[in-house]
GUBA-698937 format. One record per residue: residue number from 0; x, y, z of N, C-alpha, C in turn. Coordinates in pm, 1 decimal. Layout:
NUM;X;Y;Z;X;Y;Z;X;Y;Z
...
***
This chain:
0;79.8;-116.6;0.0;-0.4;-0.3;-0.7;87.0;126.2;0.0
1;124.5;161.9;-106.3;208.8;279.7;-117.1;131.2;398.3;-171.9
2;196.4;506.2;-159.5;139.4;629.8;-209.5;170.7;639.6;-358.6
3;68.5;666.2;-436.5;86.8;680.8;-581.3;124.2;827.9;-608.3
4;254.5;850.8;-616.8;304.9;988.1;-629.8;259.5;1050.7;-760.9
5;257.9;973.0;-868.0;215.3;1025.4;-995.7;69.5;1070.8;-989.2
6;-14.6;993.0;-926.2;-155.9;1029.8;-914.2;-172.1;1155.3;-826.9
7;-96.9;1160.9;-719.1;-101.0;1279.9;-628.5;-51.9;1402.7;-703.4
8;53.4;1387.8;-783.0;107.9;1499.3;-859.1;5.4;1548.8;-962.5
9;-60.8;1455.5;-1031.7;-161.1;1491.7;-1128.1;-280.8;1561.5;-1064.3
10;-323.0;1511.9;-945.5;-432.3;1577.0;-873.6;-394.9;1718.1;-830.5
11;-270.7;1732.9;-782.1;-222.3;1864.8;-739.7;-215.2;1959.9;-859.2
12;-165.0;1910.7;-973.8;-156.7;1994.0;-1093.1;-295.4;2036.2;-1139.4
13;-392.7;1947.5;-1133.1;-529.7;1979.8;-1173.0;-588.5;2084.4;-1078.1
14;-561.3;2069.5;-949.0;-611.8;2166.2;-849.7;-549.1;2303.8;-872.7
15;-420.9;2306.8;-898.4;-352.2;2432.8;-927.9;-406.9;2495.2;-1054.6
16;-428.9;2415.0;-1156.6;-482.6;2464.2;-1283.3;-623.8;2520.6;-1262.9
17;-705.7;2451.0;-1184.7;-839.5;2501.4;-1154.5;-833.5;2635.2;-1079.4
18;-737.5;2645.0;-987.0;-721.5;2770.3;-910.6;-678.6;2882.2;-1001.8
19;-586.4;2855.0;-1093.3;-541.0;2957.6;-1186.9;-658.2;3005.3;-1276.2
20;-739.1;2911.3;-1323.6;-854.2;2946.0;-1406.6;-951.6;3033.0;-1324.4
21;-977.0;2995.6;-1201.9;-1067.8;3072.4;-1114.9;-1012.9;3212.6;-1089.5
22;-881.2;3222.8;-1064.6;-818.4;3354.1;-1039.9;-831.0;3441.1;-1164.4
23;-803.3;3381.9;-1280.4;-814.1;3459.5;-1405.1;-956.8;3508.5;-1427.2
24;-1054.8;3424.0;-1399.2;-1193.2;3463.8;-1414.1;-1228.0;3576.3;-1318.9
25;-1181.3;3563.9;-1193.7;-1207.4;3670.1;-1096.1;-1142.2;3799.8;-1136.6
26;-1018.1;3793.3;-1187.8;-950.8;3914.3;-1234.1;-1024.8;3979.5;-1353.2
27;-1071.6;3898.4;-1445.4;-1144.3;3950.0;-1558.7;-1272.6;4018.6;-1513.7
28;-1342.5;3956.1;-1420.3;-1466.4;4016.3;-1366.7;-1434.4;4146.6;-1293.4
29;-1327.1;4144.9;-1215.6;-1286.7;4264.3;-1144.1;-1251.8;4377.4;-1241.4
30;-1180.5;4342.9;-1348.0;-1141.6;4442.6;-1448.2;-1263.1;4503.4;-1515.2
31;-1361.6;4420.9;-1547.8;-1483.7;4474.3;-1607.3;-1559.1;4564.6;-1510.6
32;-1567.3;4523.6;-1386.3;-1635.9;4603.9;-1284.4;-1562.3;4736.1;-1265.0
33;-1429.5;4728.7;-1255.2;-1350.1;4850.3;-1233.7;-1363.7;4944.6;-1355.5
34;-1362.0;4889.5;-1475.4;-1377.0;4972.0;-1596.5;-1513.3;5039.4;-1597.1
35;-1616.4;4965.2;-1559.1;-1750.3;5024.4;-1554.9;-1759.8;5135.8;-1452.8
36;-1701.1;5113.9;-1338.8;-1703.1;5217.5;-1235.1;-1618.7;5335.0;-1275.5
37;-1505.6;5311.5;-1342.0;-1422.8;5420.6;-1391.1;-1501.7;5504.9;-1491.0
38;-1572.8;5437.9;-1581.0;-1653.9;5509.8;-1679.0;-1763.2;5590.4;-1612.5
39;-1826.3;5528.3;-1512.0;-1930.5;5600.7;-1438.0;-1874.1;5723.2;-1367.5
40;-1758.1;5706.2;-1305.5;-1694.9;5819.2;-1234.0;-1652.8;5927.9;-1331.8
41;-1600.1;5886.0;-1446.8;-1560.6;5985.2;-1548.3;-1680.9;6065.2;-1595.6
42;-1790.3;5997.8;-1619.0;-1913.9;6066.5;-1663.3;-1965.6;6160.2;-1554.6
43;-1960.4;6116.9;-1428.6;-2006.8;6201.8;-1318.6;-1920.9;6326.5;-1308.4
44;-1789.6;6310.9;-1321.3;-1700.7;6426.9;-1317.0;-1726.0;6521.0;-1434.8
45;-1750.0;6463.4;-1553.5;-1777.3;6545.2;-1668.9;-1905.9;6625.4;-1649.2
46;-2009.5;6558.5;-1596.8;-2136.7;6630.0;-1572.2;-2119.0;6739.8;-1467.1
47;-2044.1;6709.7;-1361.0;-2021.8;6810.6;-1257.3;-1944.0;6928.8;-1313.4
48;-1845.4;6902.4;-1396.4;-1768.4;7010.1;-1459.8;-1855.0;7094.7;-1547.7
49;-1943.7;7032.4;-1623.5;-2033.3;7105.3;-1712.4;-2129.0;7193.6;-1629.9
50;-2179.9;7137.5;-1519.1;-2269.5;7217.7;-1432.5;-2192.2;7337.2;-1373.3
51;-2069.8;7311.4;-1327.5;-1989.9;7420.8;-1270.7;-1960.5;7528.8;-1373.6
52;-1930.9;7486.5;-1495.8;-1903.5;7584.1;-1602.7;-2030.7;7666.7;-1631.7
53;-2145.4;7599.0;-1636.6;-2271.2;7671.7;-1660.9;-2297.5;7771.5;-1547.1
54;-2278.5;7727.6;-1425.3;-2300.8;7819.5;-1311.1;-2204.5;7937.0;-1315.4
55;-2076.5;7909.0;-1347.1;-1976.9;8016.1;-1355.1;-2016.7;8117.2;-1465.0
56;-2061.7;8065.4;-1578.3;-2105.9;8154.2;-1685.8;-2224.2;8238.2;-1644.8
57;-2319.2;8175.3;-1574.0;-2437.1;8248.5;-1527.4;-2398.0;8356.7;-1429.7
58;-2309.4;8323.0;-1333.8;-2265.2;8421.5;-1235.3;-2188.9;8534.7;-1301.7
59;-2105.1;8502.4;-1400.7;-2032.2;8606.3;-1471.7;-2128.6;8699.9;-1547.0
60;-2230.5;8640.0;-1606.0;-2329.8;8721.5;-1675.9;-2404.0;8811.8;-1582.1
61;-2440.9;8760.3;-1464.3;-2508.6;8843.5;-1364.5;-2417.0;8953.1;-1313.0
62;-2291.3;8923.0;-1291.4;-2197.3;9025.2;-1243.1;-2179.6;9133.3;-1350.5
63;-2171.3;9094.3;-1474.9;-2156.8;9189.5;-1583.2;-2281.0;9281.0;-1589.2
64;-2397.3;9222.7;-1576.4;-2522.2;9300.6;-1580.4;-2529.0;9396.8;-1462.5
65;-2487.2;9350.6;-1343.8;-2487.7;9435.4;-1224.1;-2389.5;9551.7;-1242.3
66;-2272.0;9521.9;-1294.7;-2172.6;9628.9;-1317.4;-2225.8;9729.7;-1422.6
67;-2290.1;9678.3;-1524.1;-2346.8;9768.4;-1627.8;-2451.7;9858.2;-1567.3
68;-2538.0;9803.5;-1480.6;-2642.3;9883.6;-1414.9;-2578.4;9989.5;-1323.9
69;-2470.6;9950.9;-1256.0;-2401.7;10045.4;-1168.6;-2342.5;10161.6;-1246.5
70;-2278.3;10129.1;-1358.9;-2217.0;10232.5;-1444.4;-2328.5;10325.5;-1498.3
71;-2439.8;10266.4;-1537.6;-2551.9;10342.9;-1590.2;-2609.1;10437.0;-1482.6
72;-2622.1;10385.8;-1361.4;-2672.6;10466.5;-1250.7;-2579.0;10581.0;-1221.6
73;-2451.7;10552.5;-1215.3;-2354.4;10659.2;-1188.1;-2355.6;10762.5;-1300.7
74;-2363.4;10717.4;-1423.3;-2367.4;10811.1;-1537.2;-2489.6;10902.1;-1530.3
75;-2603.3;10842.6;-1496.1;-2726.2;10922.9;-1485.1;-2713.9;11023.6;-1369.9
76;-2656.3;10980.3;-1257.0;-2640.9;11068.5;-1142.6;-2546.1;11183.8;-1175.7
77;-2437.0;11154.0;-1244.4;-2341.2;11257.7;-1282.2;-2405.6;11355.2;-1380.9
78;-2484.7;11301.4;-1475.6;-2551.0;11387.6;-1572.5;-2651.2;11480.2;-1506.0
79;-2720.3;11432.4;-1399.5;-2822.4;11513.8;-1330.3;-2757.3;11614.9;-1235.3
80;-2645.1;11577.4;-1176.4;-2577.9;11661.6;-1076.5;-2427.2;11673.2;-1105.9
81;-2388.4;11741.8;-1211.1;-2248.9;11744.1;-1247.6;-2158.0;11813.9;-1144.1
82;-2208.5;11918.1;-1081.4;-2126.3;11988.3;-984.4;-2102.7;11904.3;-859.5
83;-2205.2;11835.1;-811.7;-2190.9;11747.3;-695.7;-2094.7;11635.2;-728.1
84;-2102.9;11579.7;-847.6;-2013.5;11469.5;-887.8;-1870.9;11521.1;-893.7
85;-1850.4;11640.5;-945.1;-1716.3;11698.1;-952.2;-1660.2;11721.1;-812.0
86;-1743.6;11770.7;-721.2;-1698.5;11795.8;-583.8;-1661.4;11664.5;-514.2
87;-1741.7;11561.7;-535.7;-1713.2;11430.4;-476.1;-1583.7;11374.9;-532.8
88;-1565.1;11385.1;-663.3;-1441.8;11334.7;-727.2;-1320.5;11410.8;-676.2
89;-1333.9;11542.1;-661.3;-1221.0;11622.4;-609.4;-1189.2;11584.4;-467.5
90;-1292.9;11567.9;-385.3;-1270.6;11529.1;-246.6;-1206.2;11392.9;-235.7
91;-1250.4;11299.6;-316.2;-1191.3;11165.0;-315.1;-1046.0;11172.7;-359.6
92;-1017.0;11252.2;-461.8;-880.2;11267.5;-508.9;-791.7;11331.1;-403.3
93;-843.0;11429.3;-331.0;-767.4;11492.9;-224.9;-735.6;11393.8;-113.1
94;-834.3;11315.5;-72.2;-811.9;11216.4;34.9;-711.3;11108.8;-11.2
95;-727.6;11062.6;-133.4;-637.4;10960.9;-186.1;-494.2;11013.4;-193.8
96;-477.4;11138.6;-240.2;-344.4;11200.8;-246.4;-285.3;11212.4;-107.0
97;-365.8;11253.5;-10.7;-318.9;11267.2;126.9;-275.0;11131.5;185.8
98;-354.2;11029.6;159.8;-318.5;10895.2;211.8;-190.2;10841.9;147.9
99;-173.4;10861.3;21.2;-53.0;10810.0;-41.6;70.1;10892.9;-6.0
100;55.6;11020.5;18.6;166.9;11105.9;61.2;210.6;11073.4;203.4
101;114.6;11050.6;291.8;150.4;11024.1;432.2;205.7;10883.5;452.4
102;187.3;10795.7;356.5;241.2;10659.4;367.3;392.3;10656.3;343.0
103;448.8;10762.1;286.7;593.8;10764.5;256.8;666.1;10800.2;378.1
***
């Protein structure tokens, strides 16, 4: 009653081969899953970037409109009260000159 080494070796080789096949299948499945998730993540990032760009464009448009309204309001005020606007500009210039001179 001896051990049949050839039979044991063949059984071990078959077991190892089955394990290699199972590992390859698991890796293939993992690769497919990872690729799908990568694609999903890429699409989510693309959508988020597009939304951020849209929002930035909208905010820039609103800021431009607000600035335009401010310039229009100032222009109308200066046109209605040119002497007051000149006095305010002169006063602001005097204060600014004084601040920059005293900083030296």
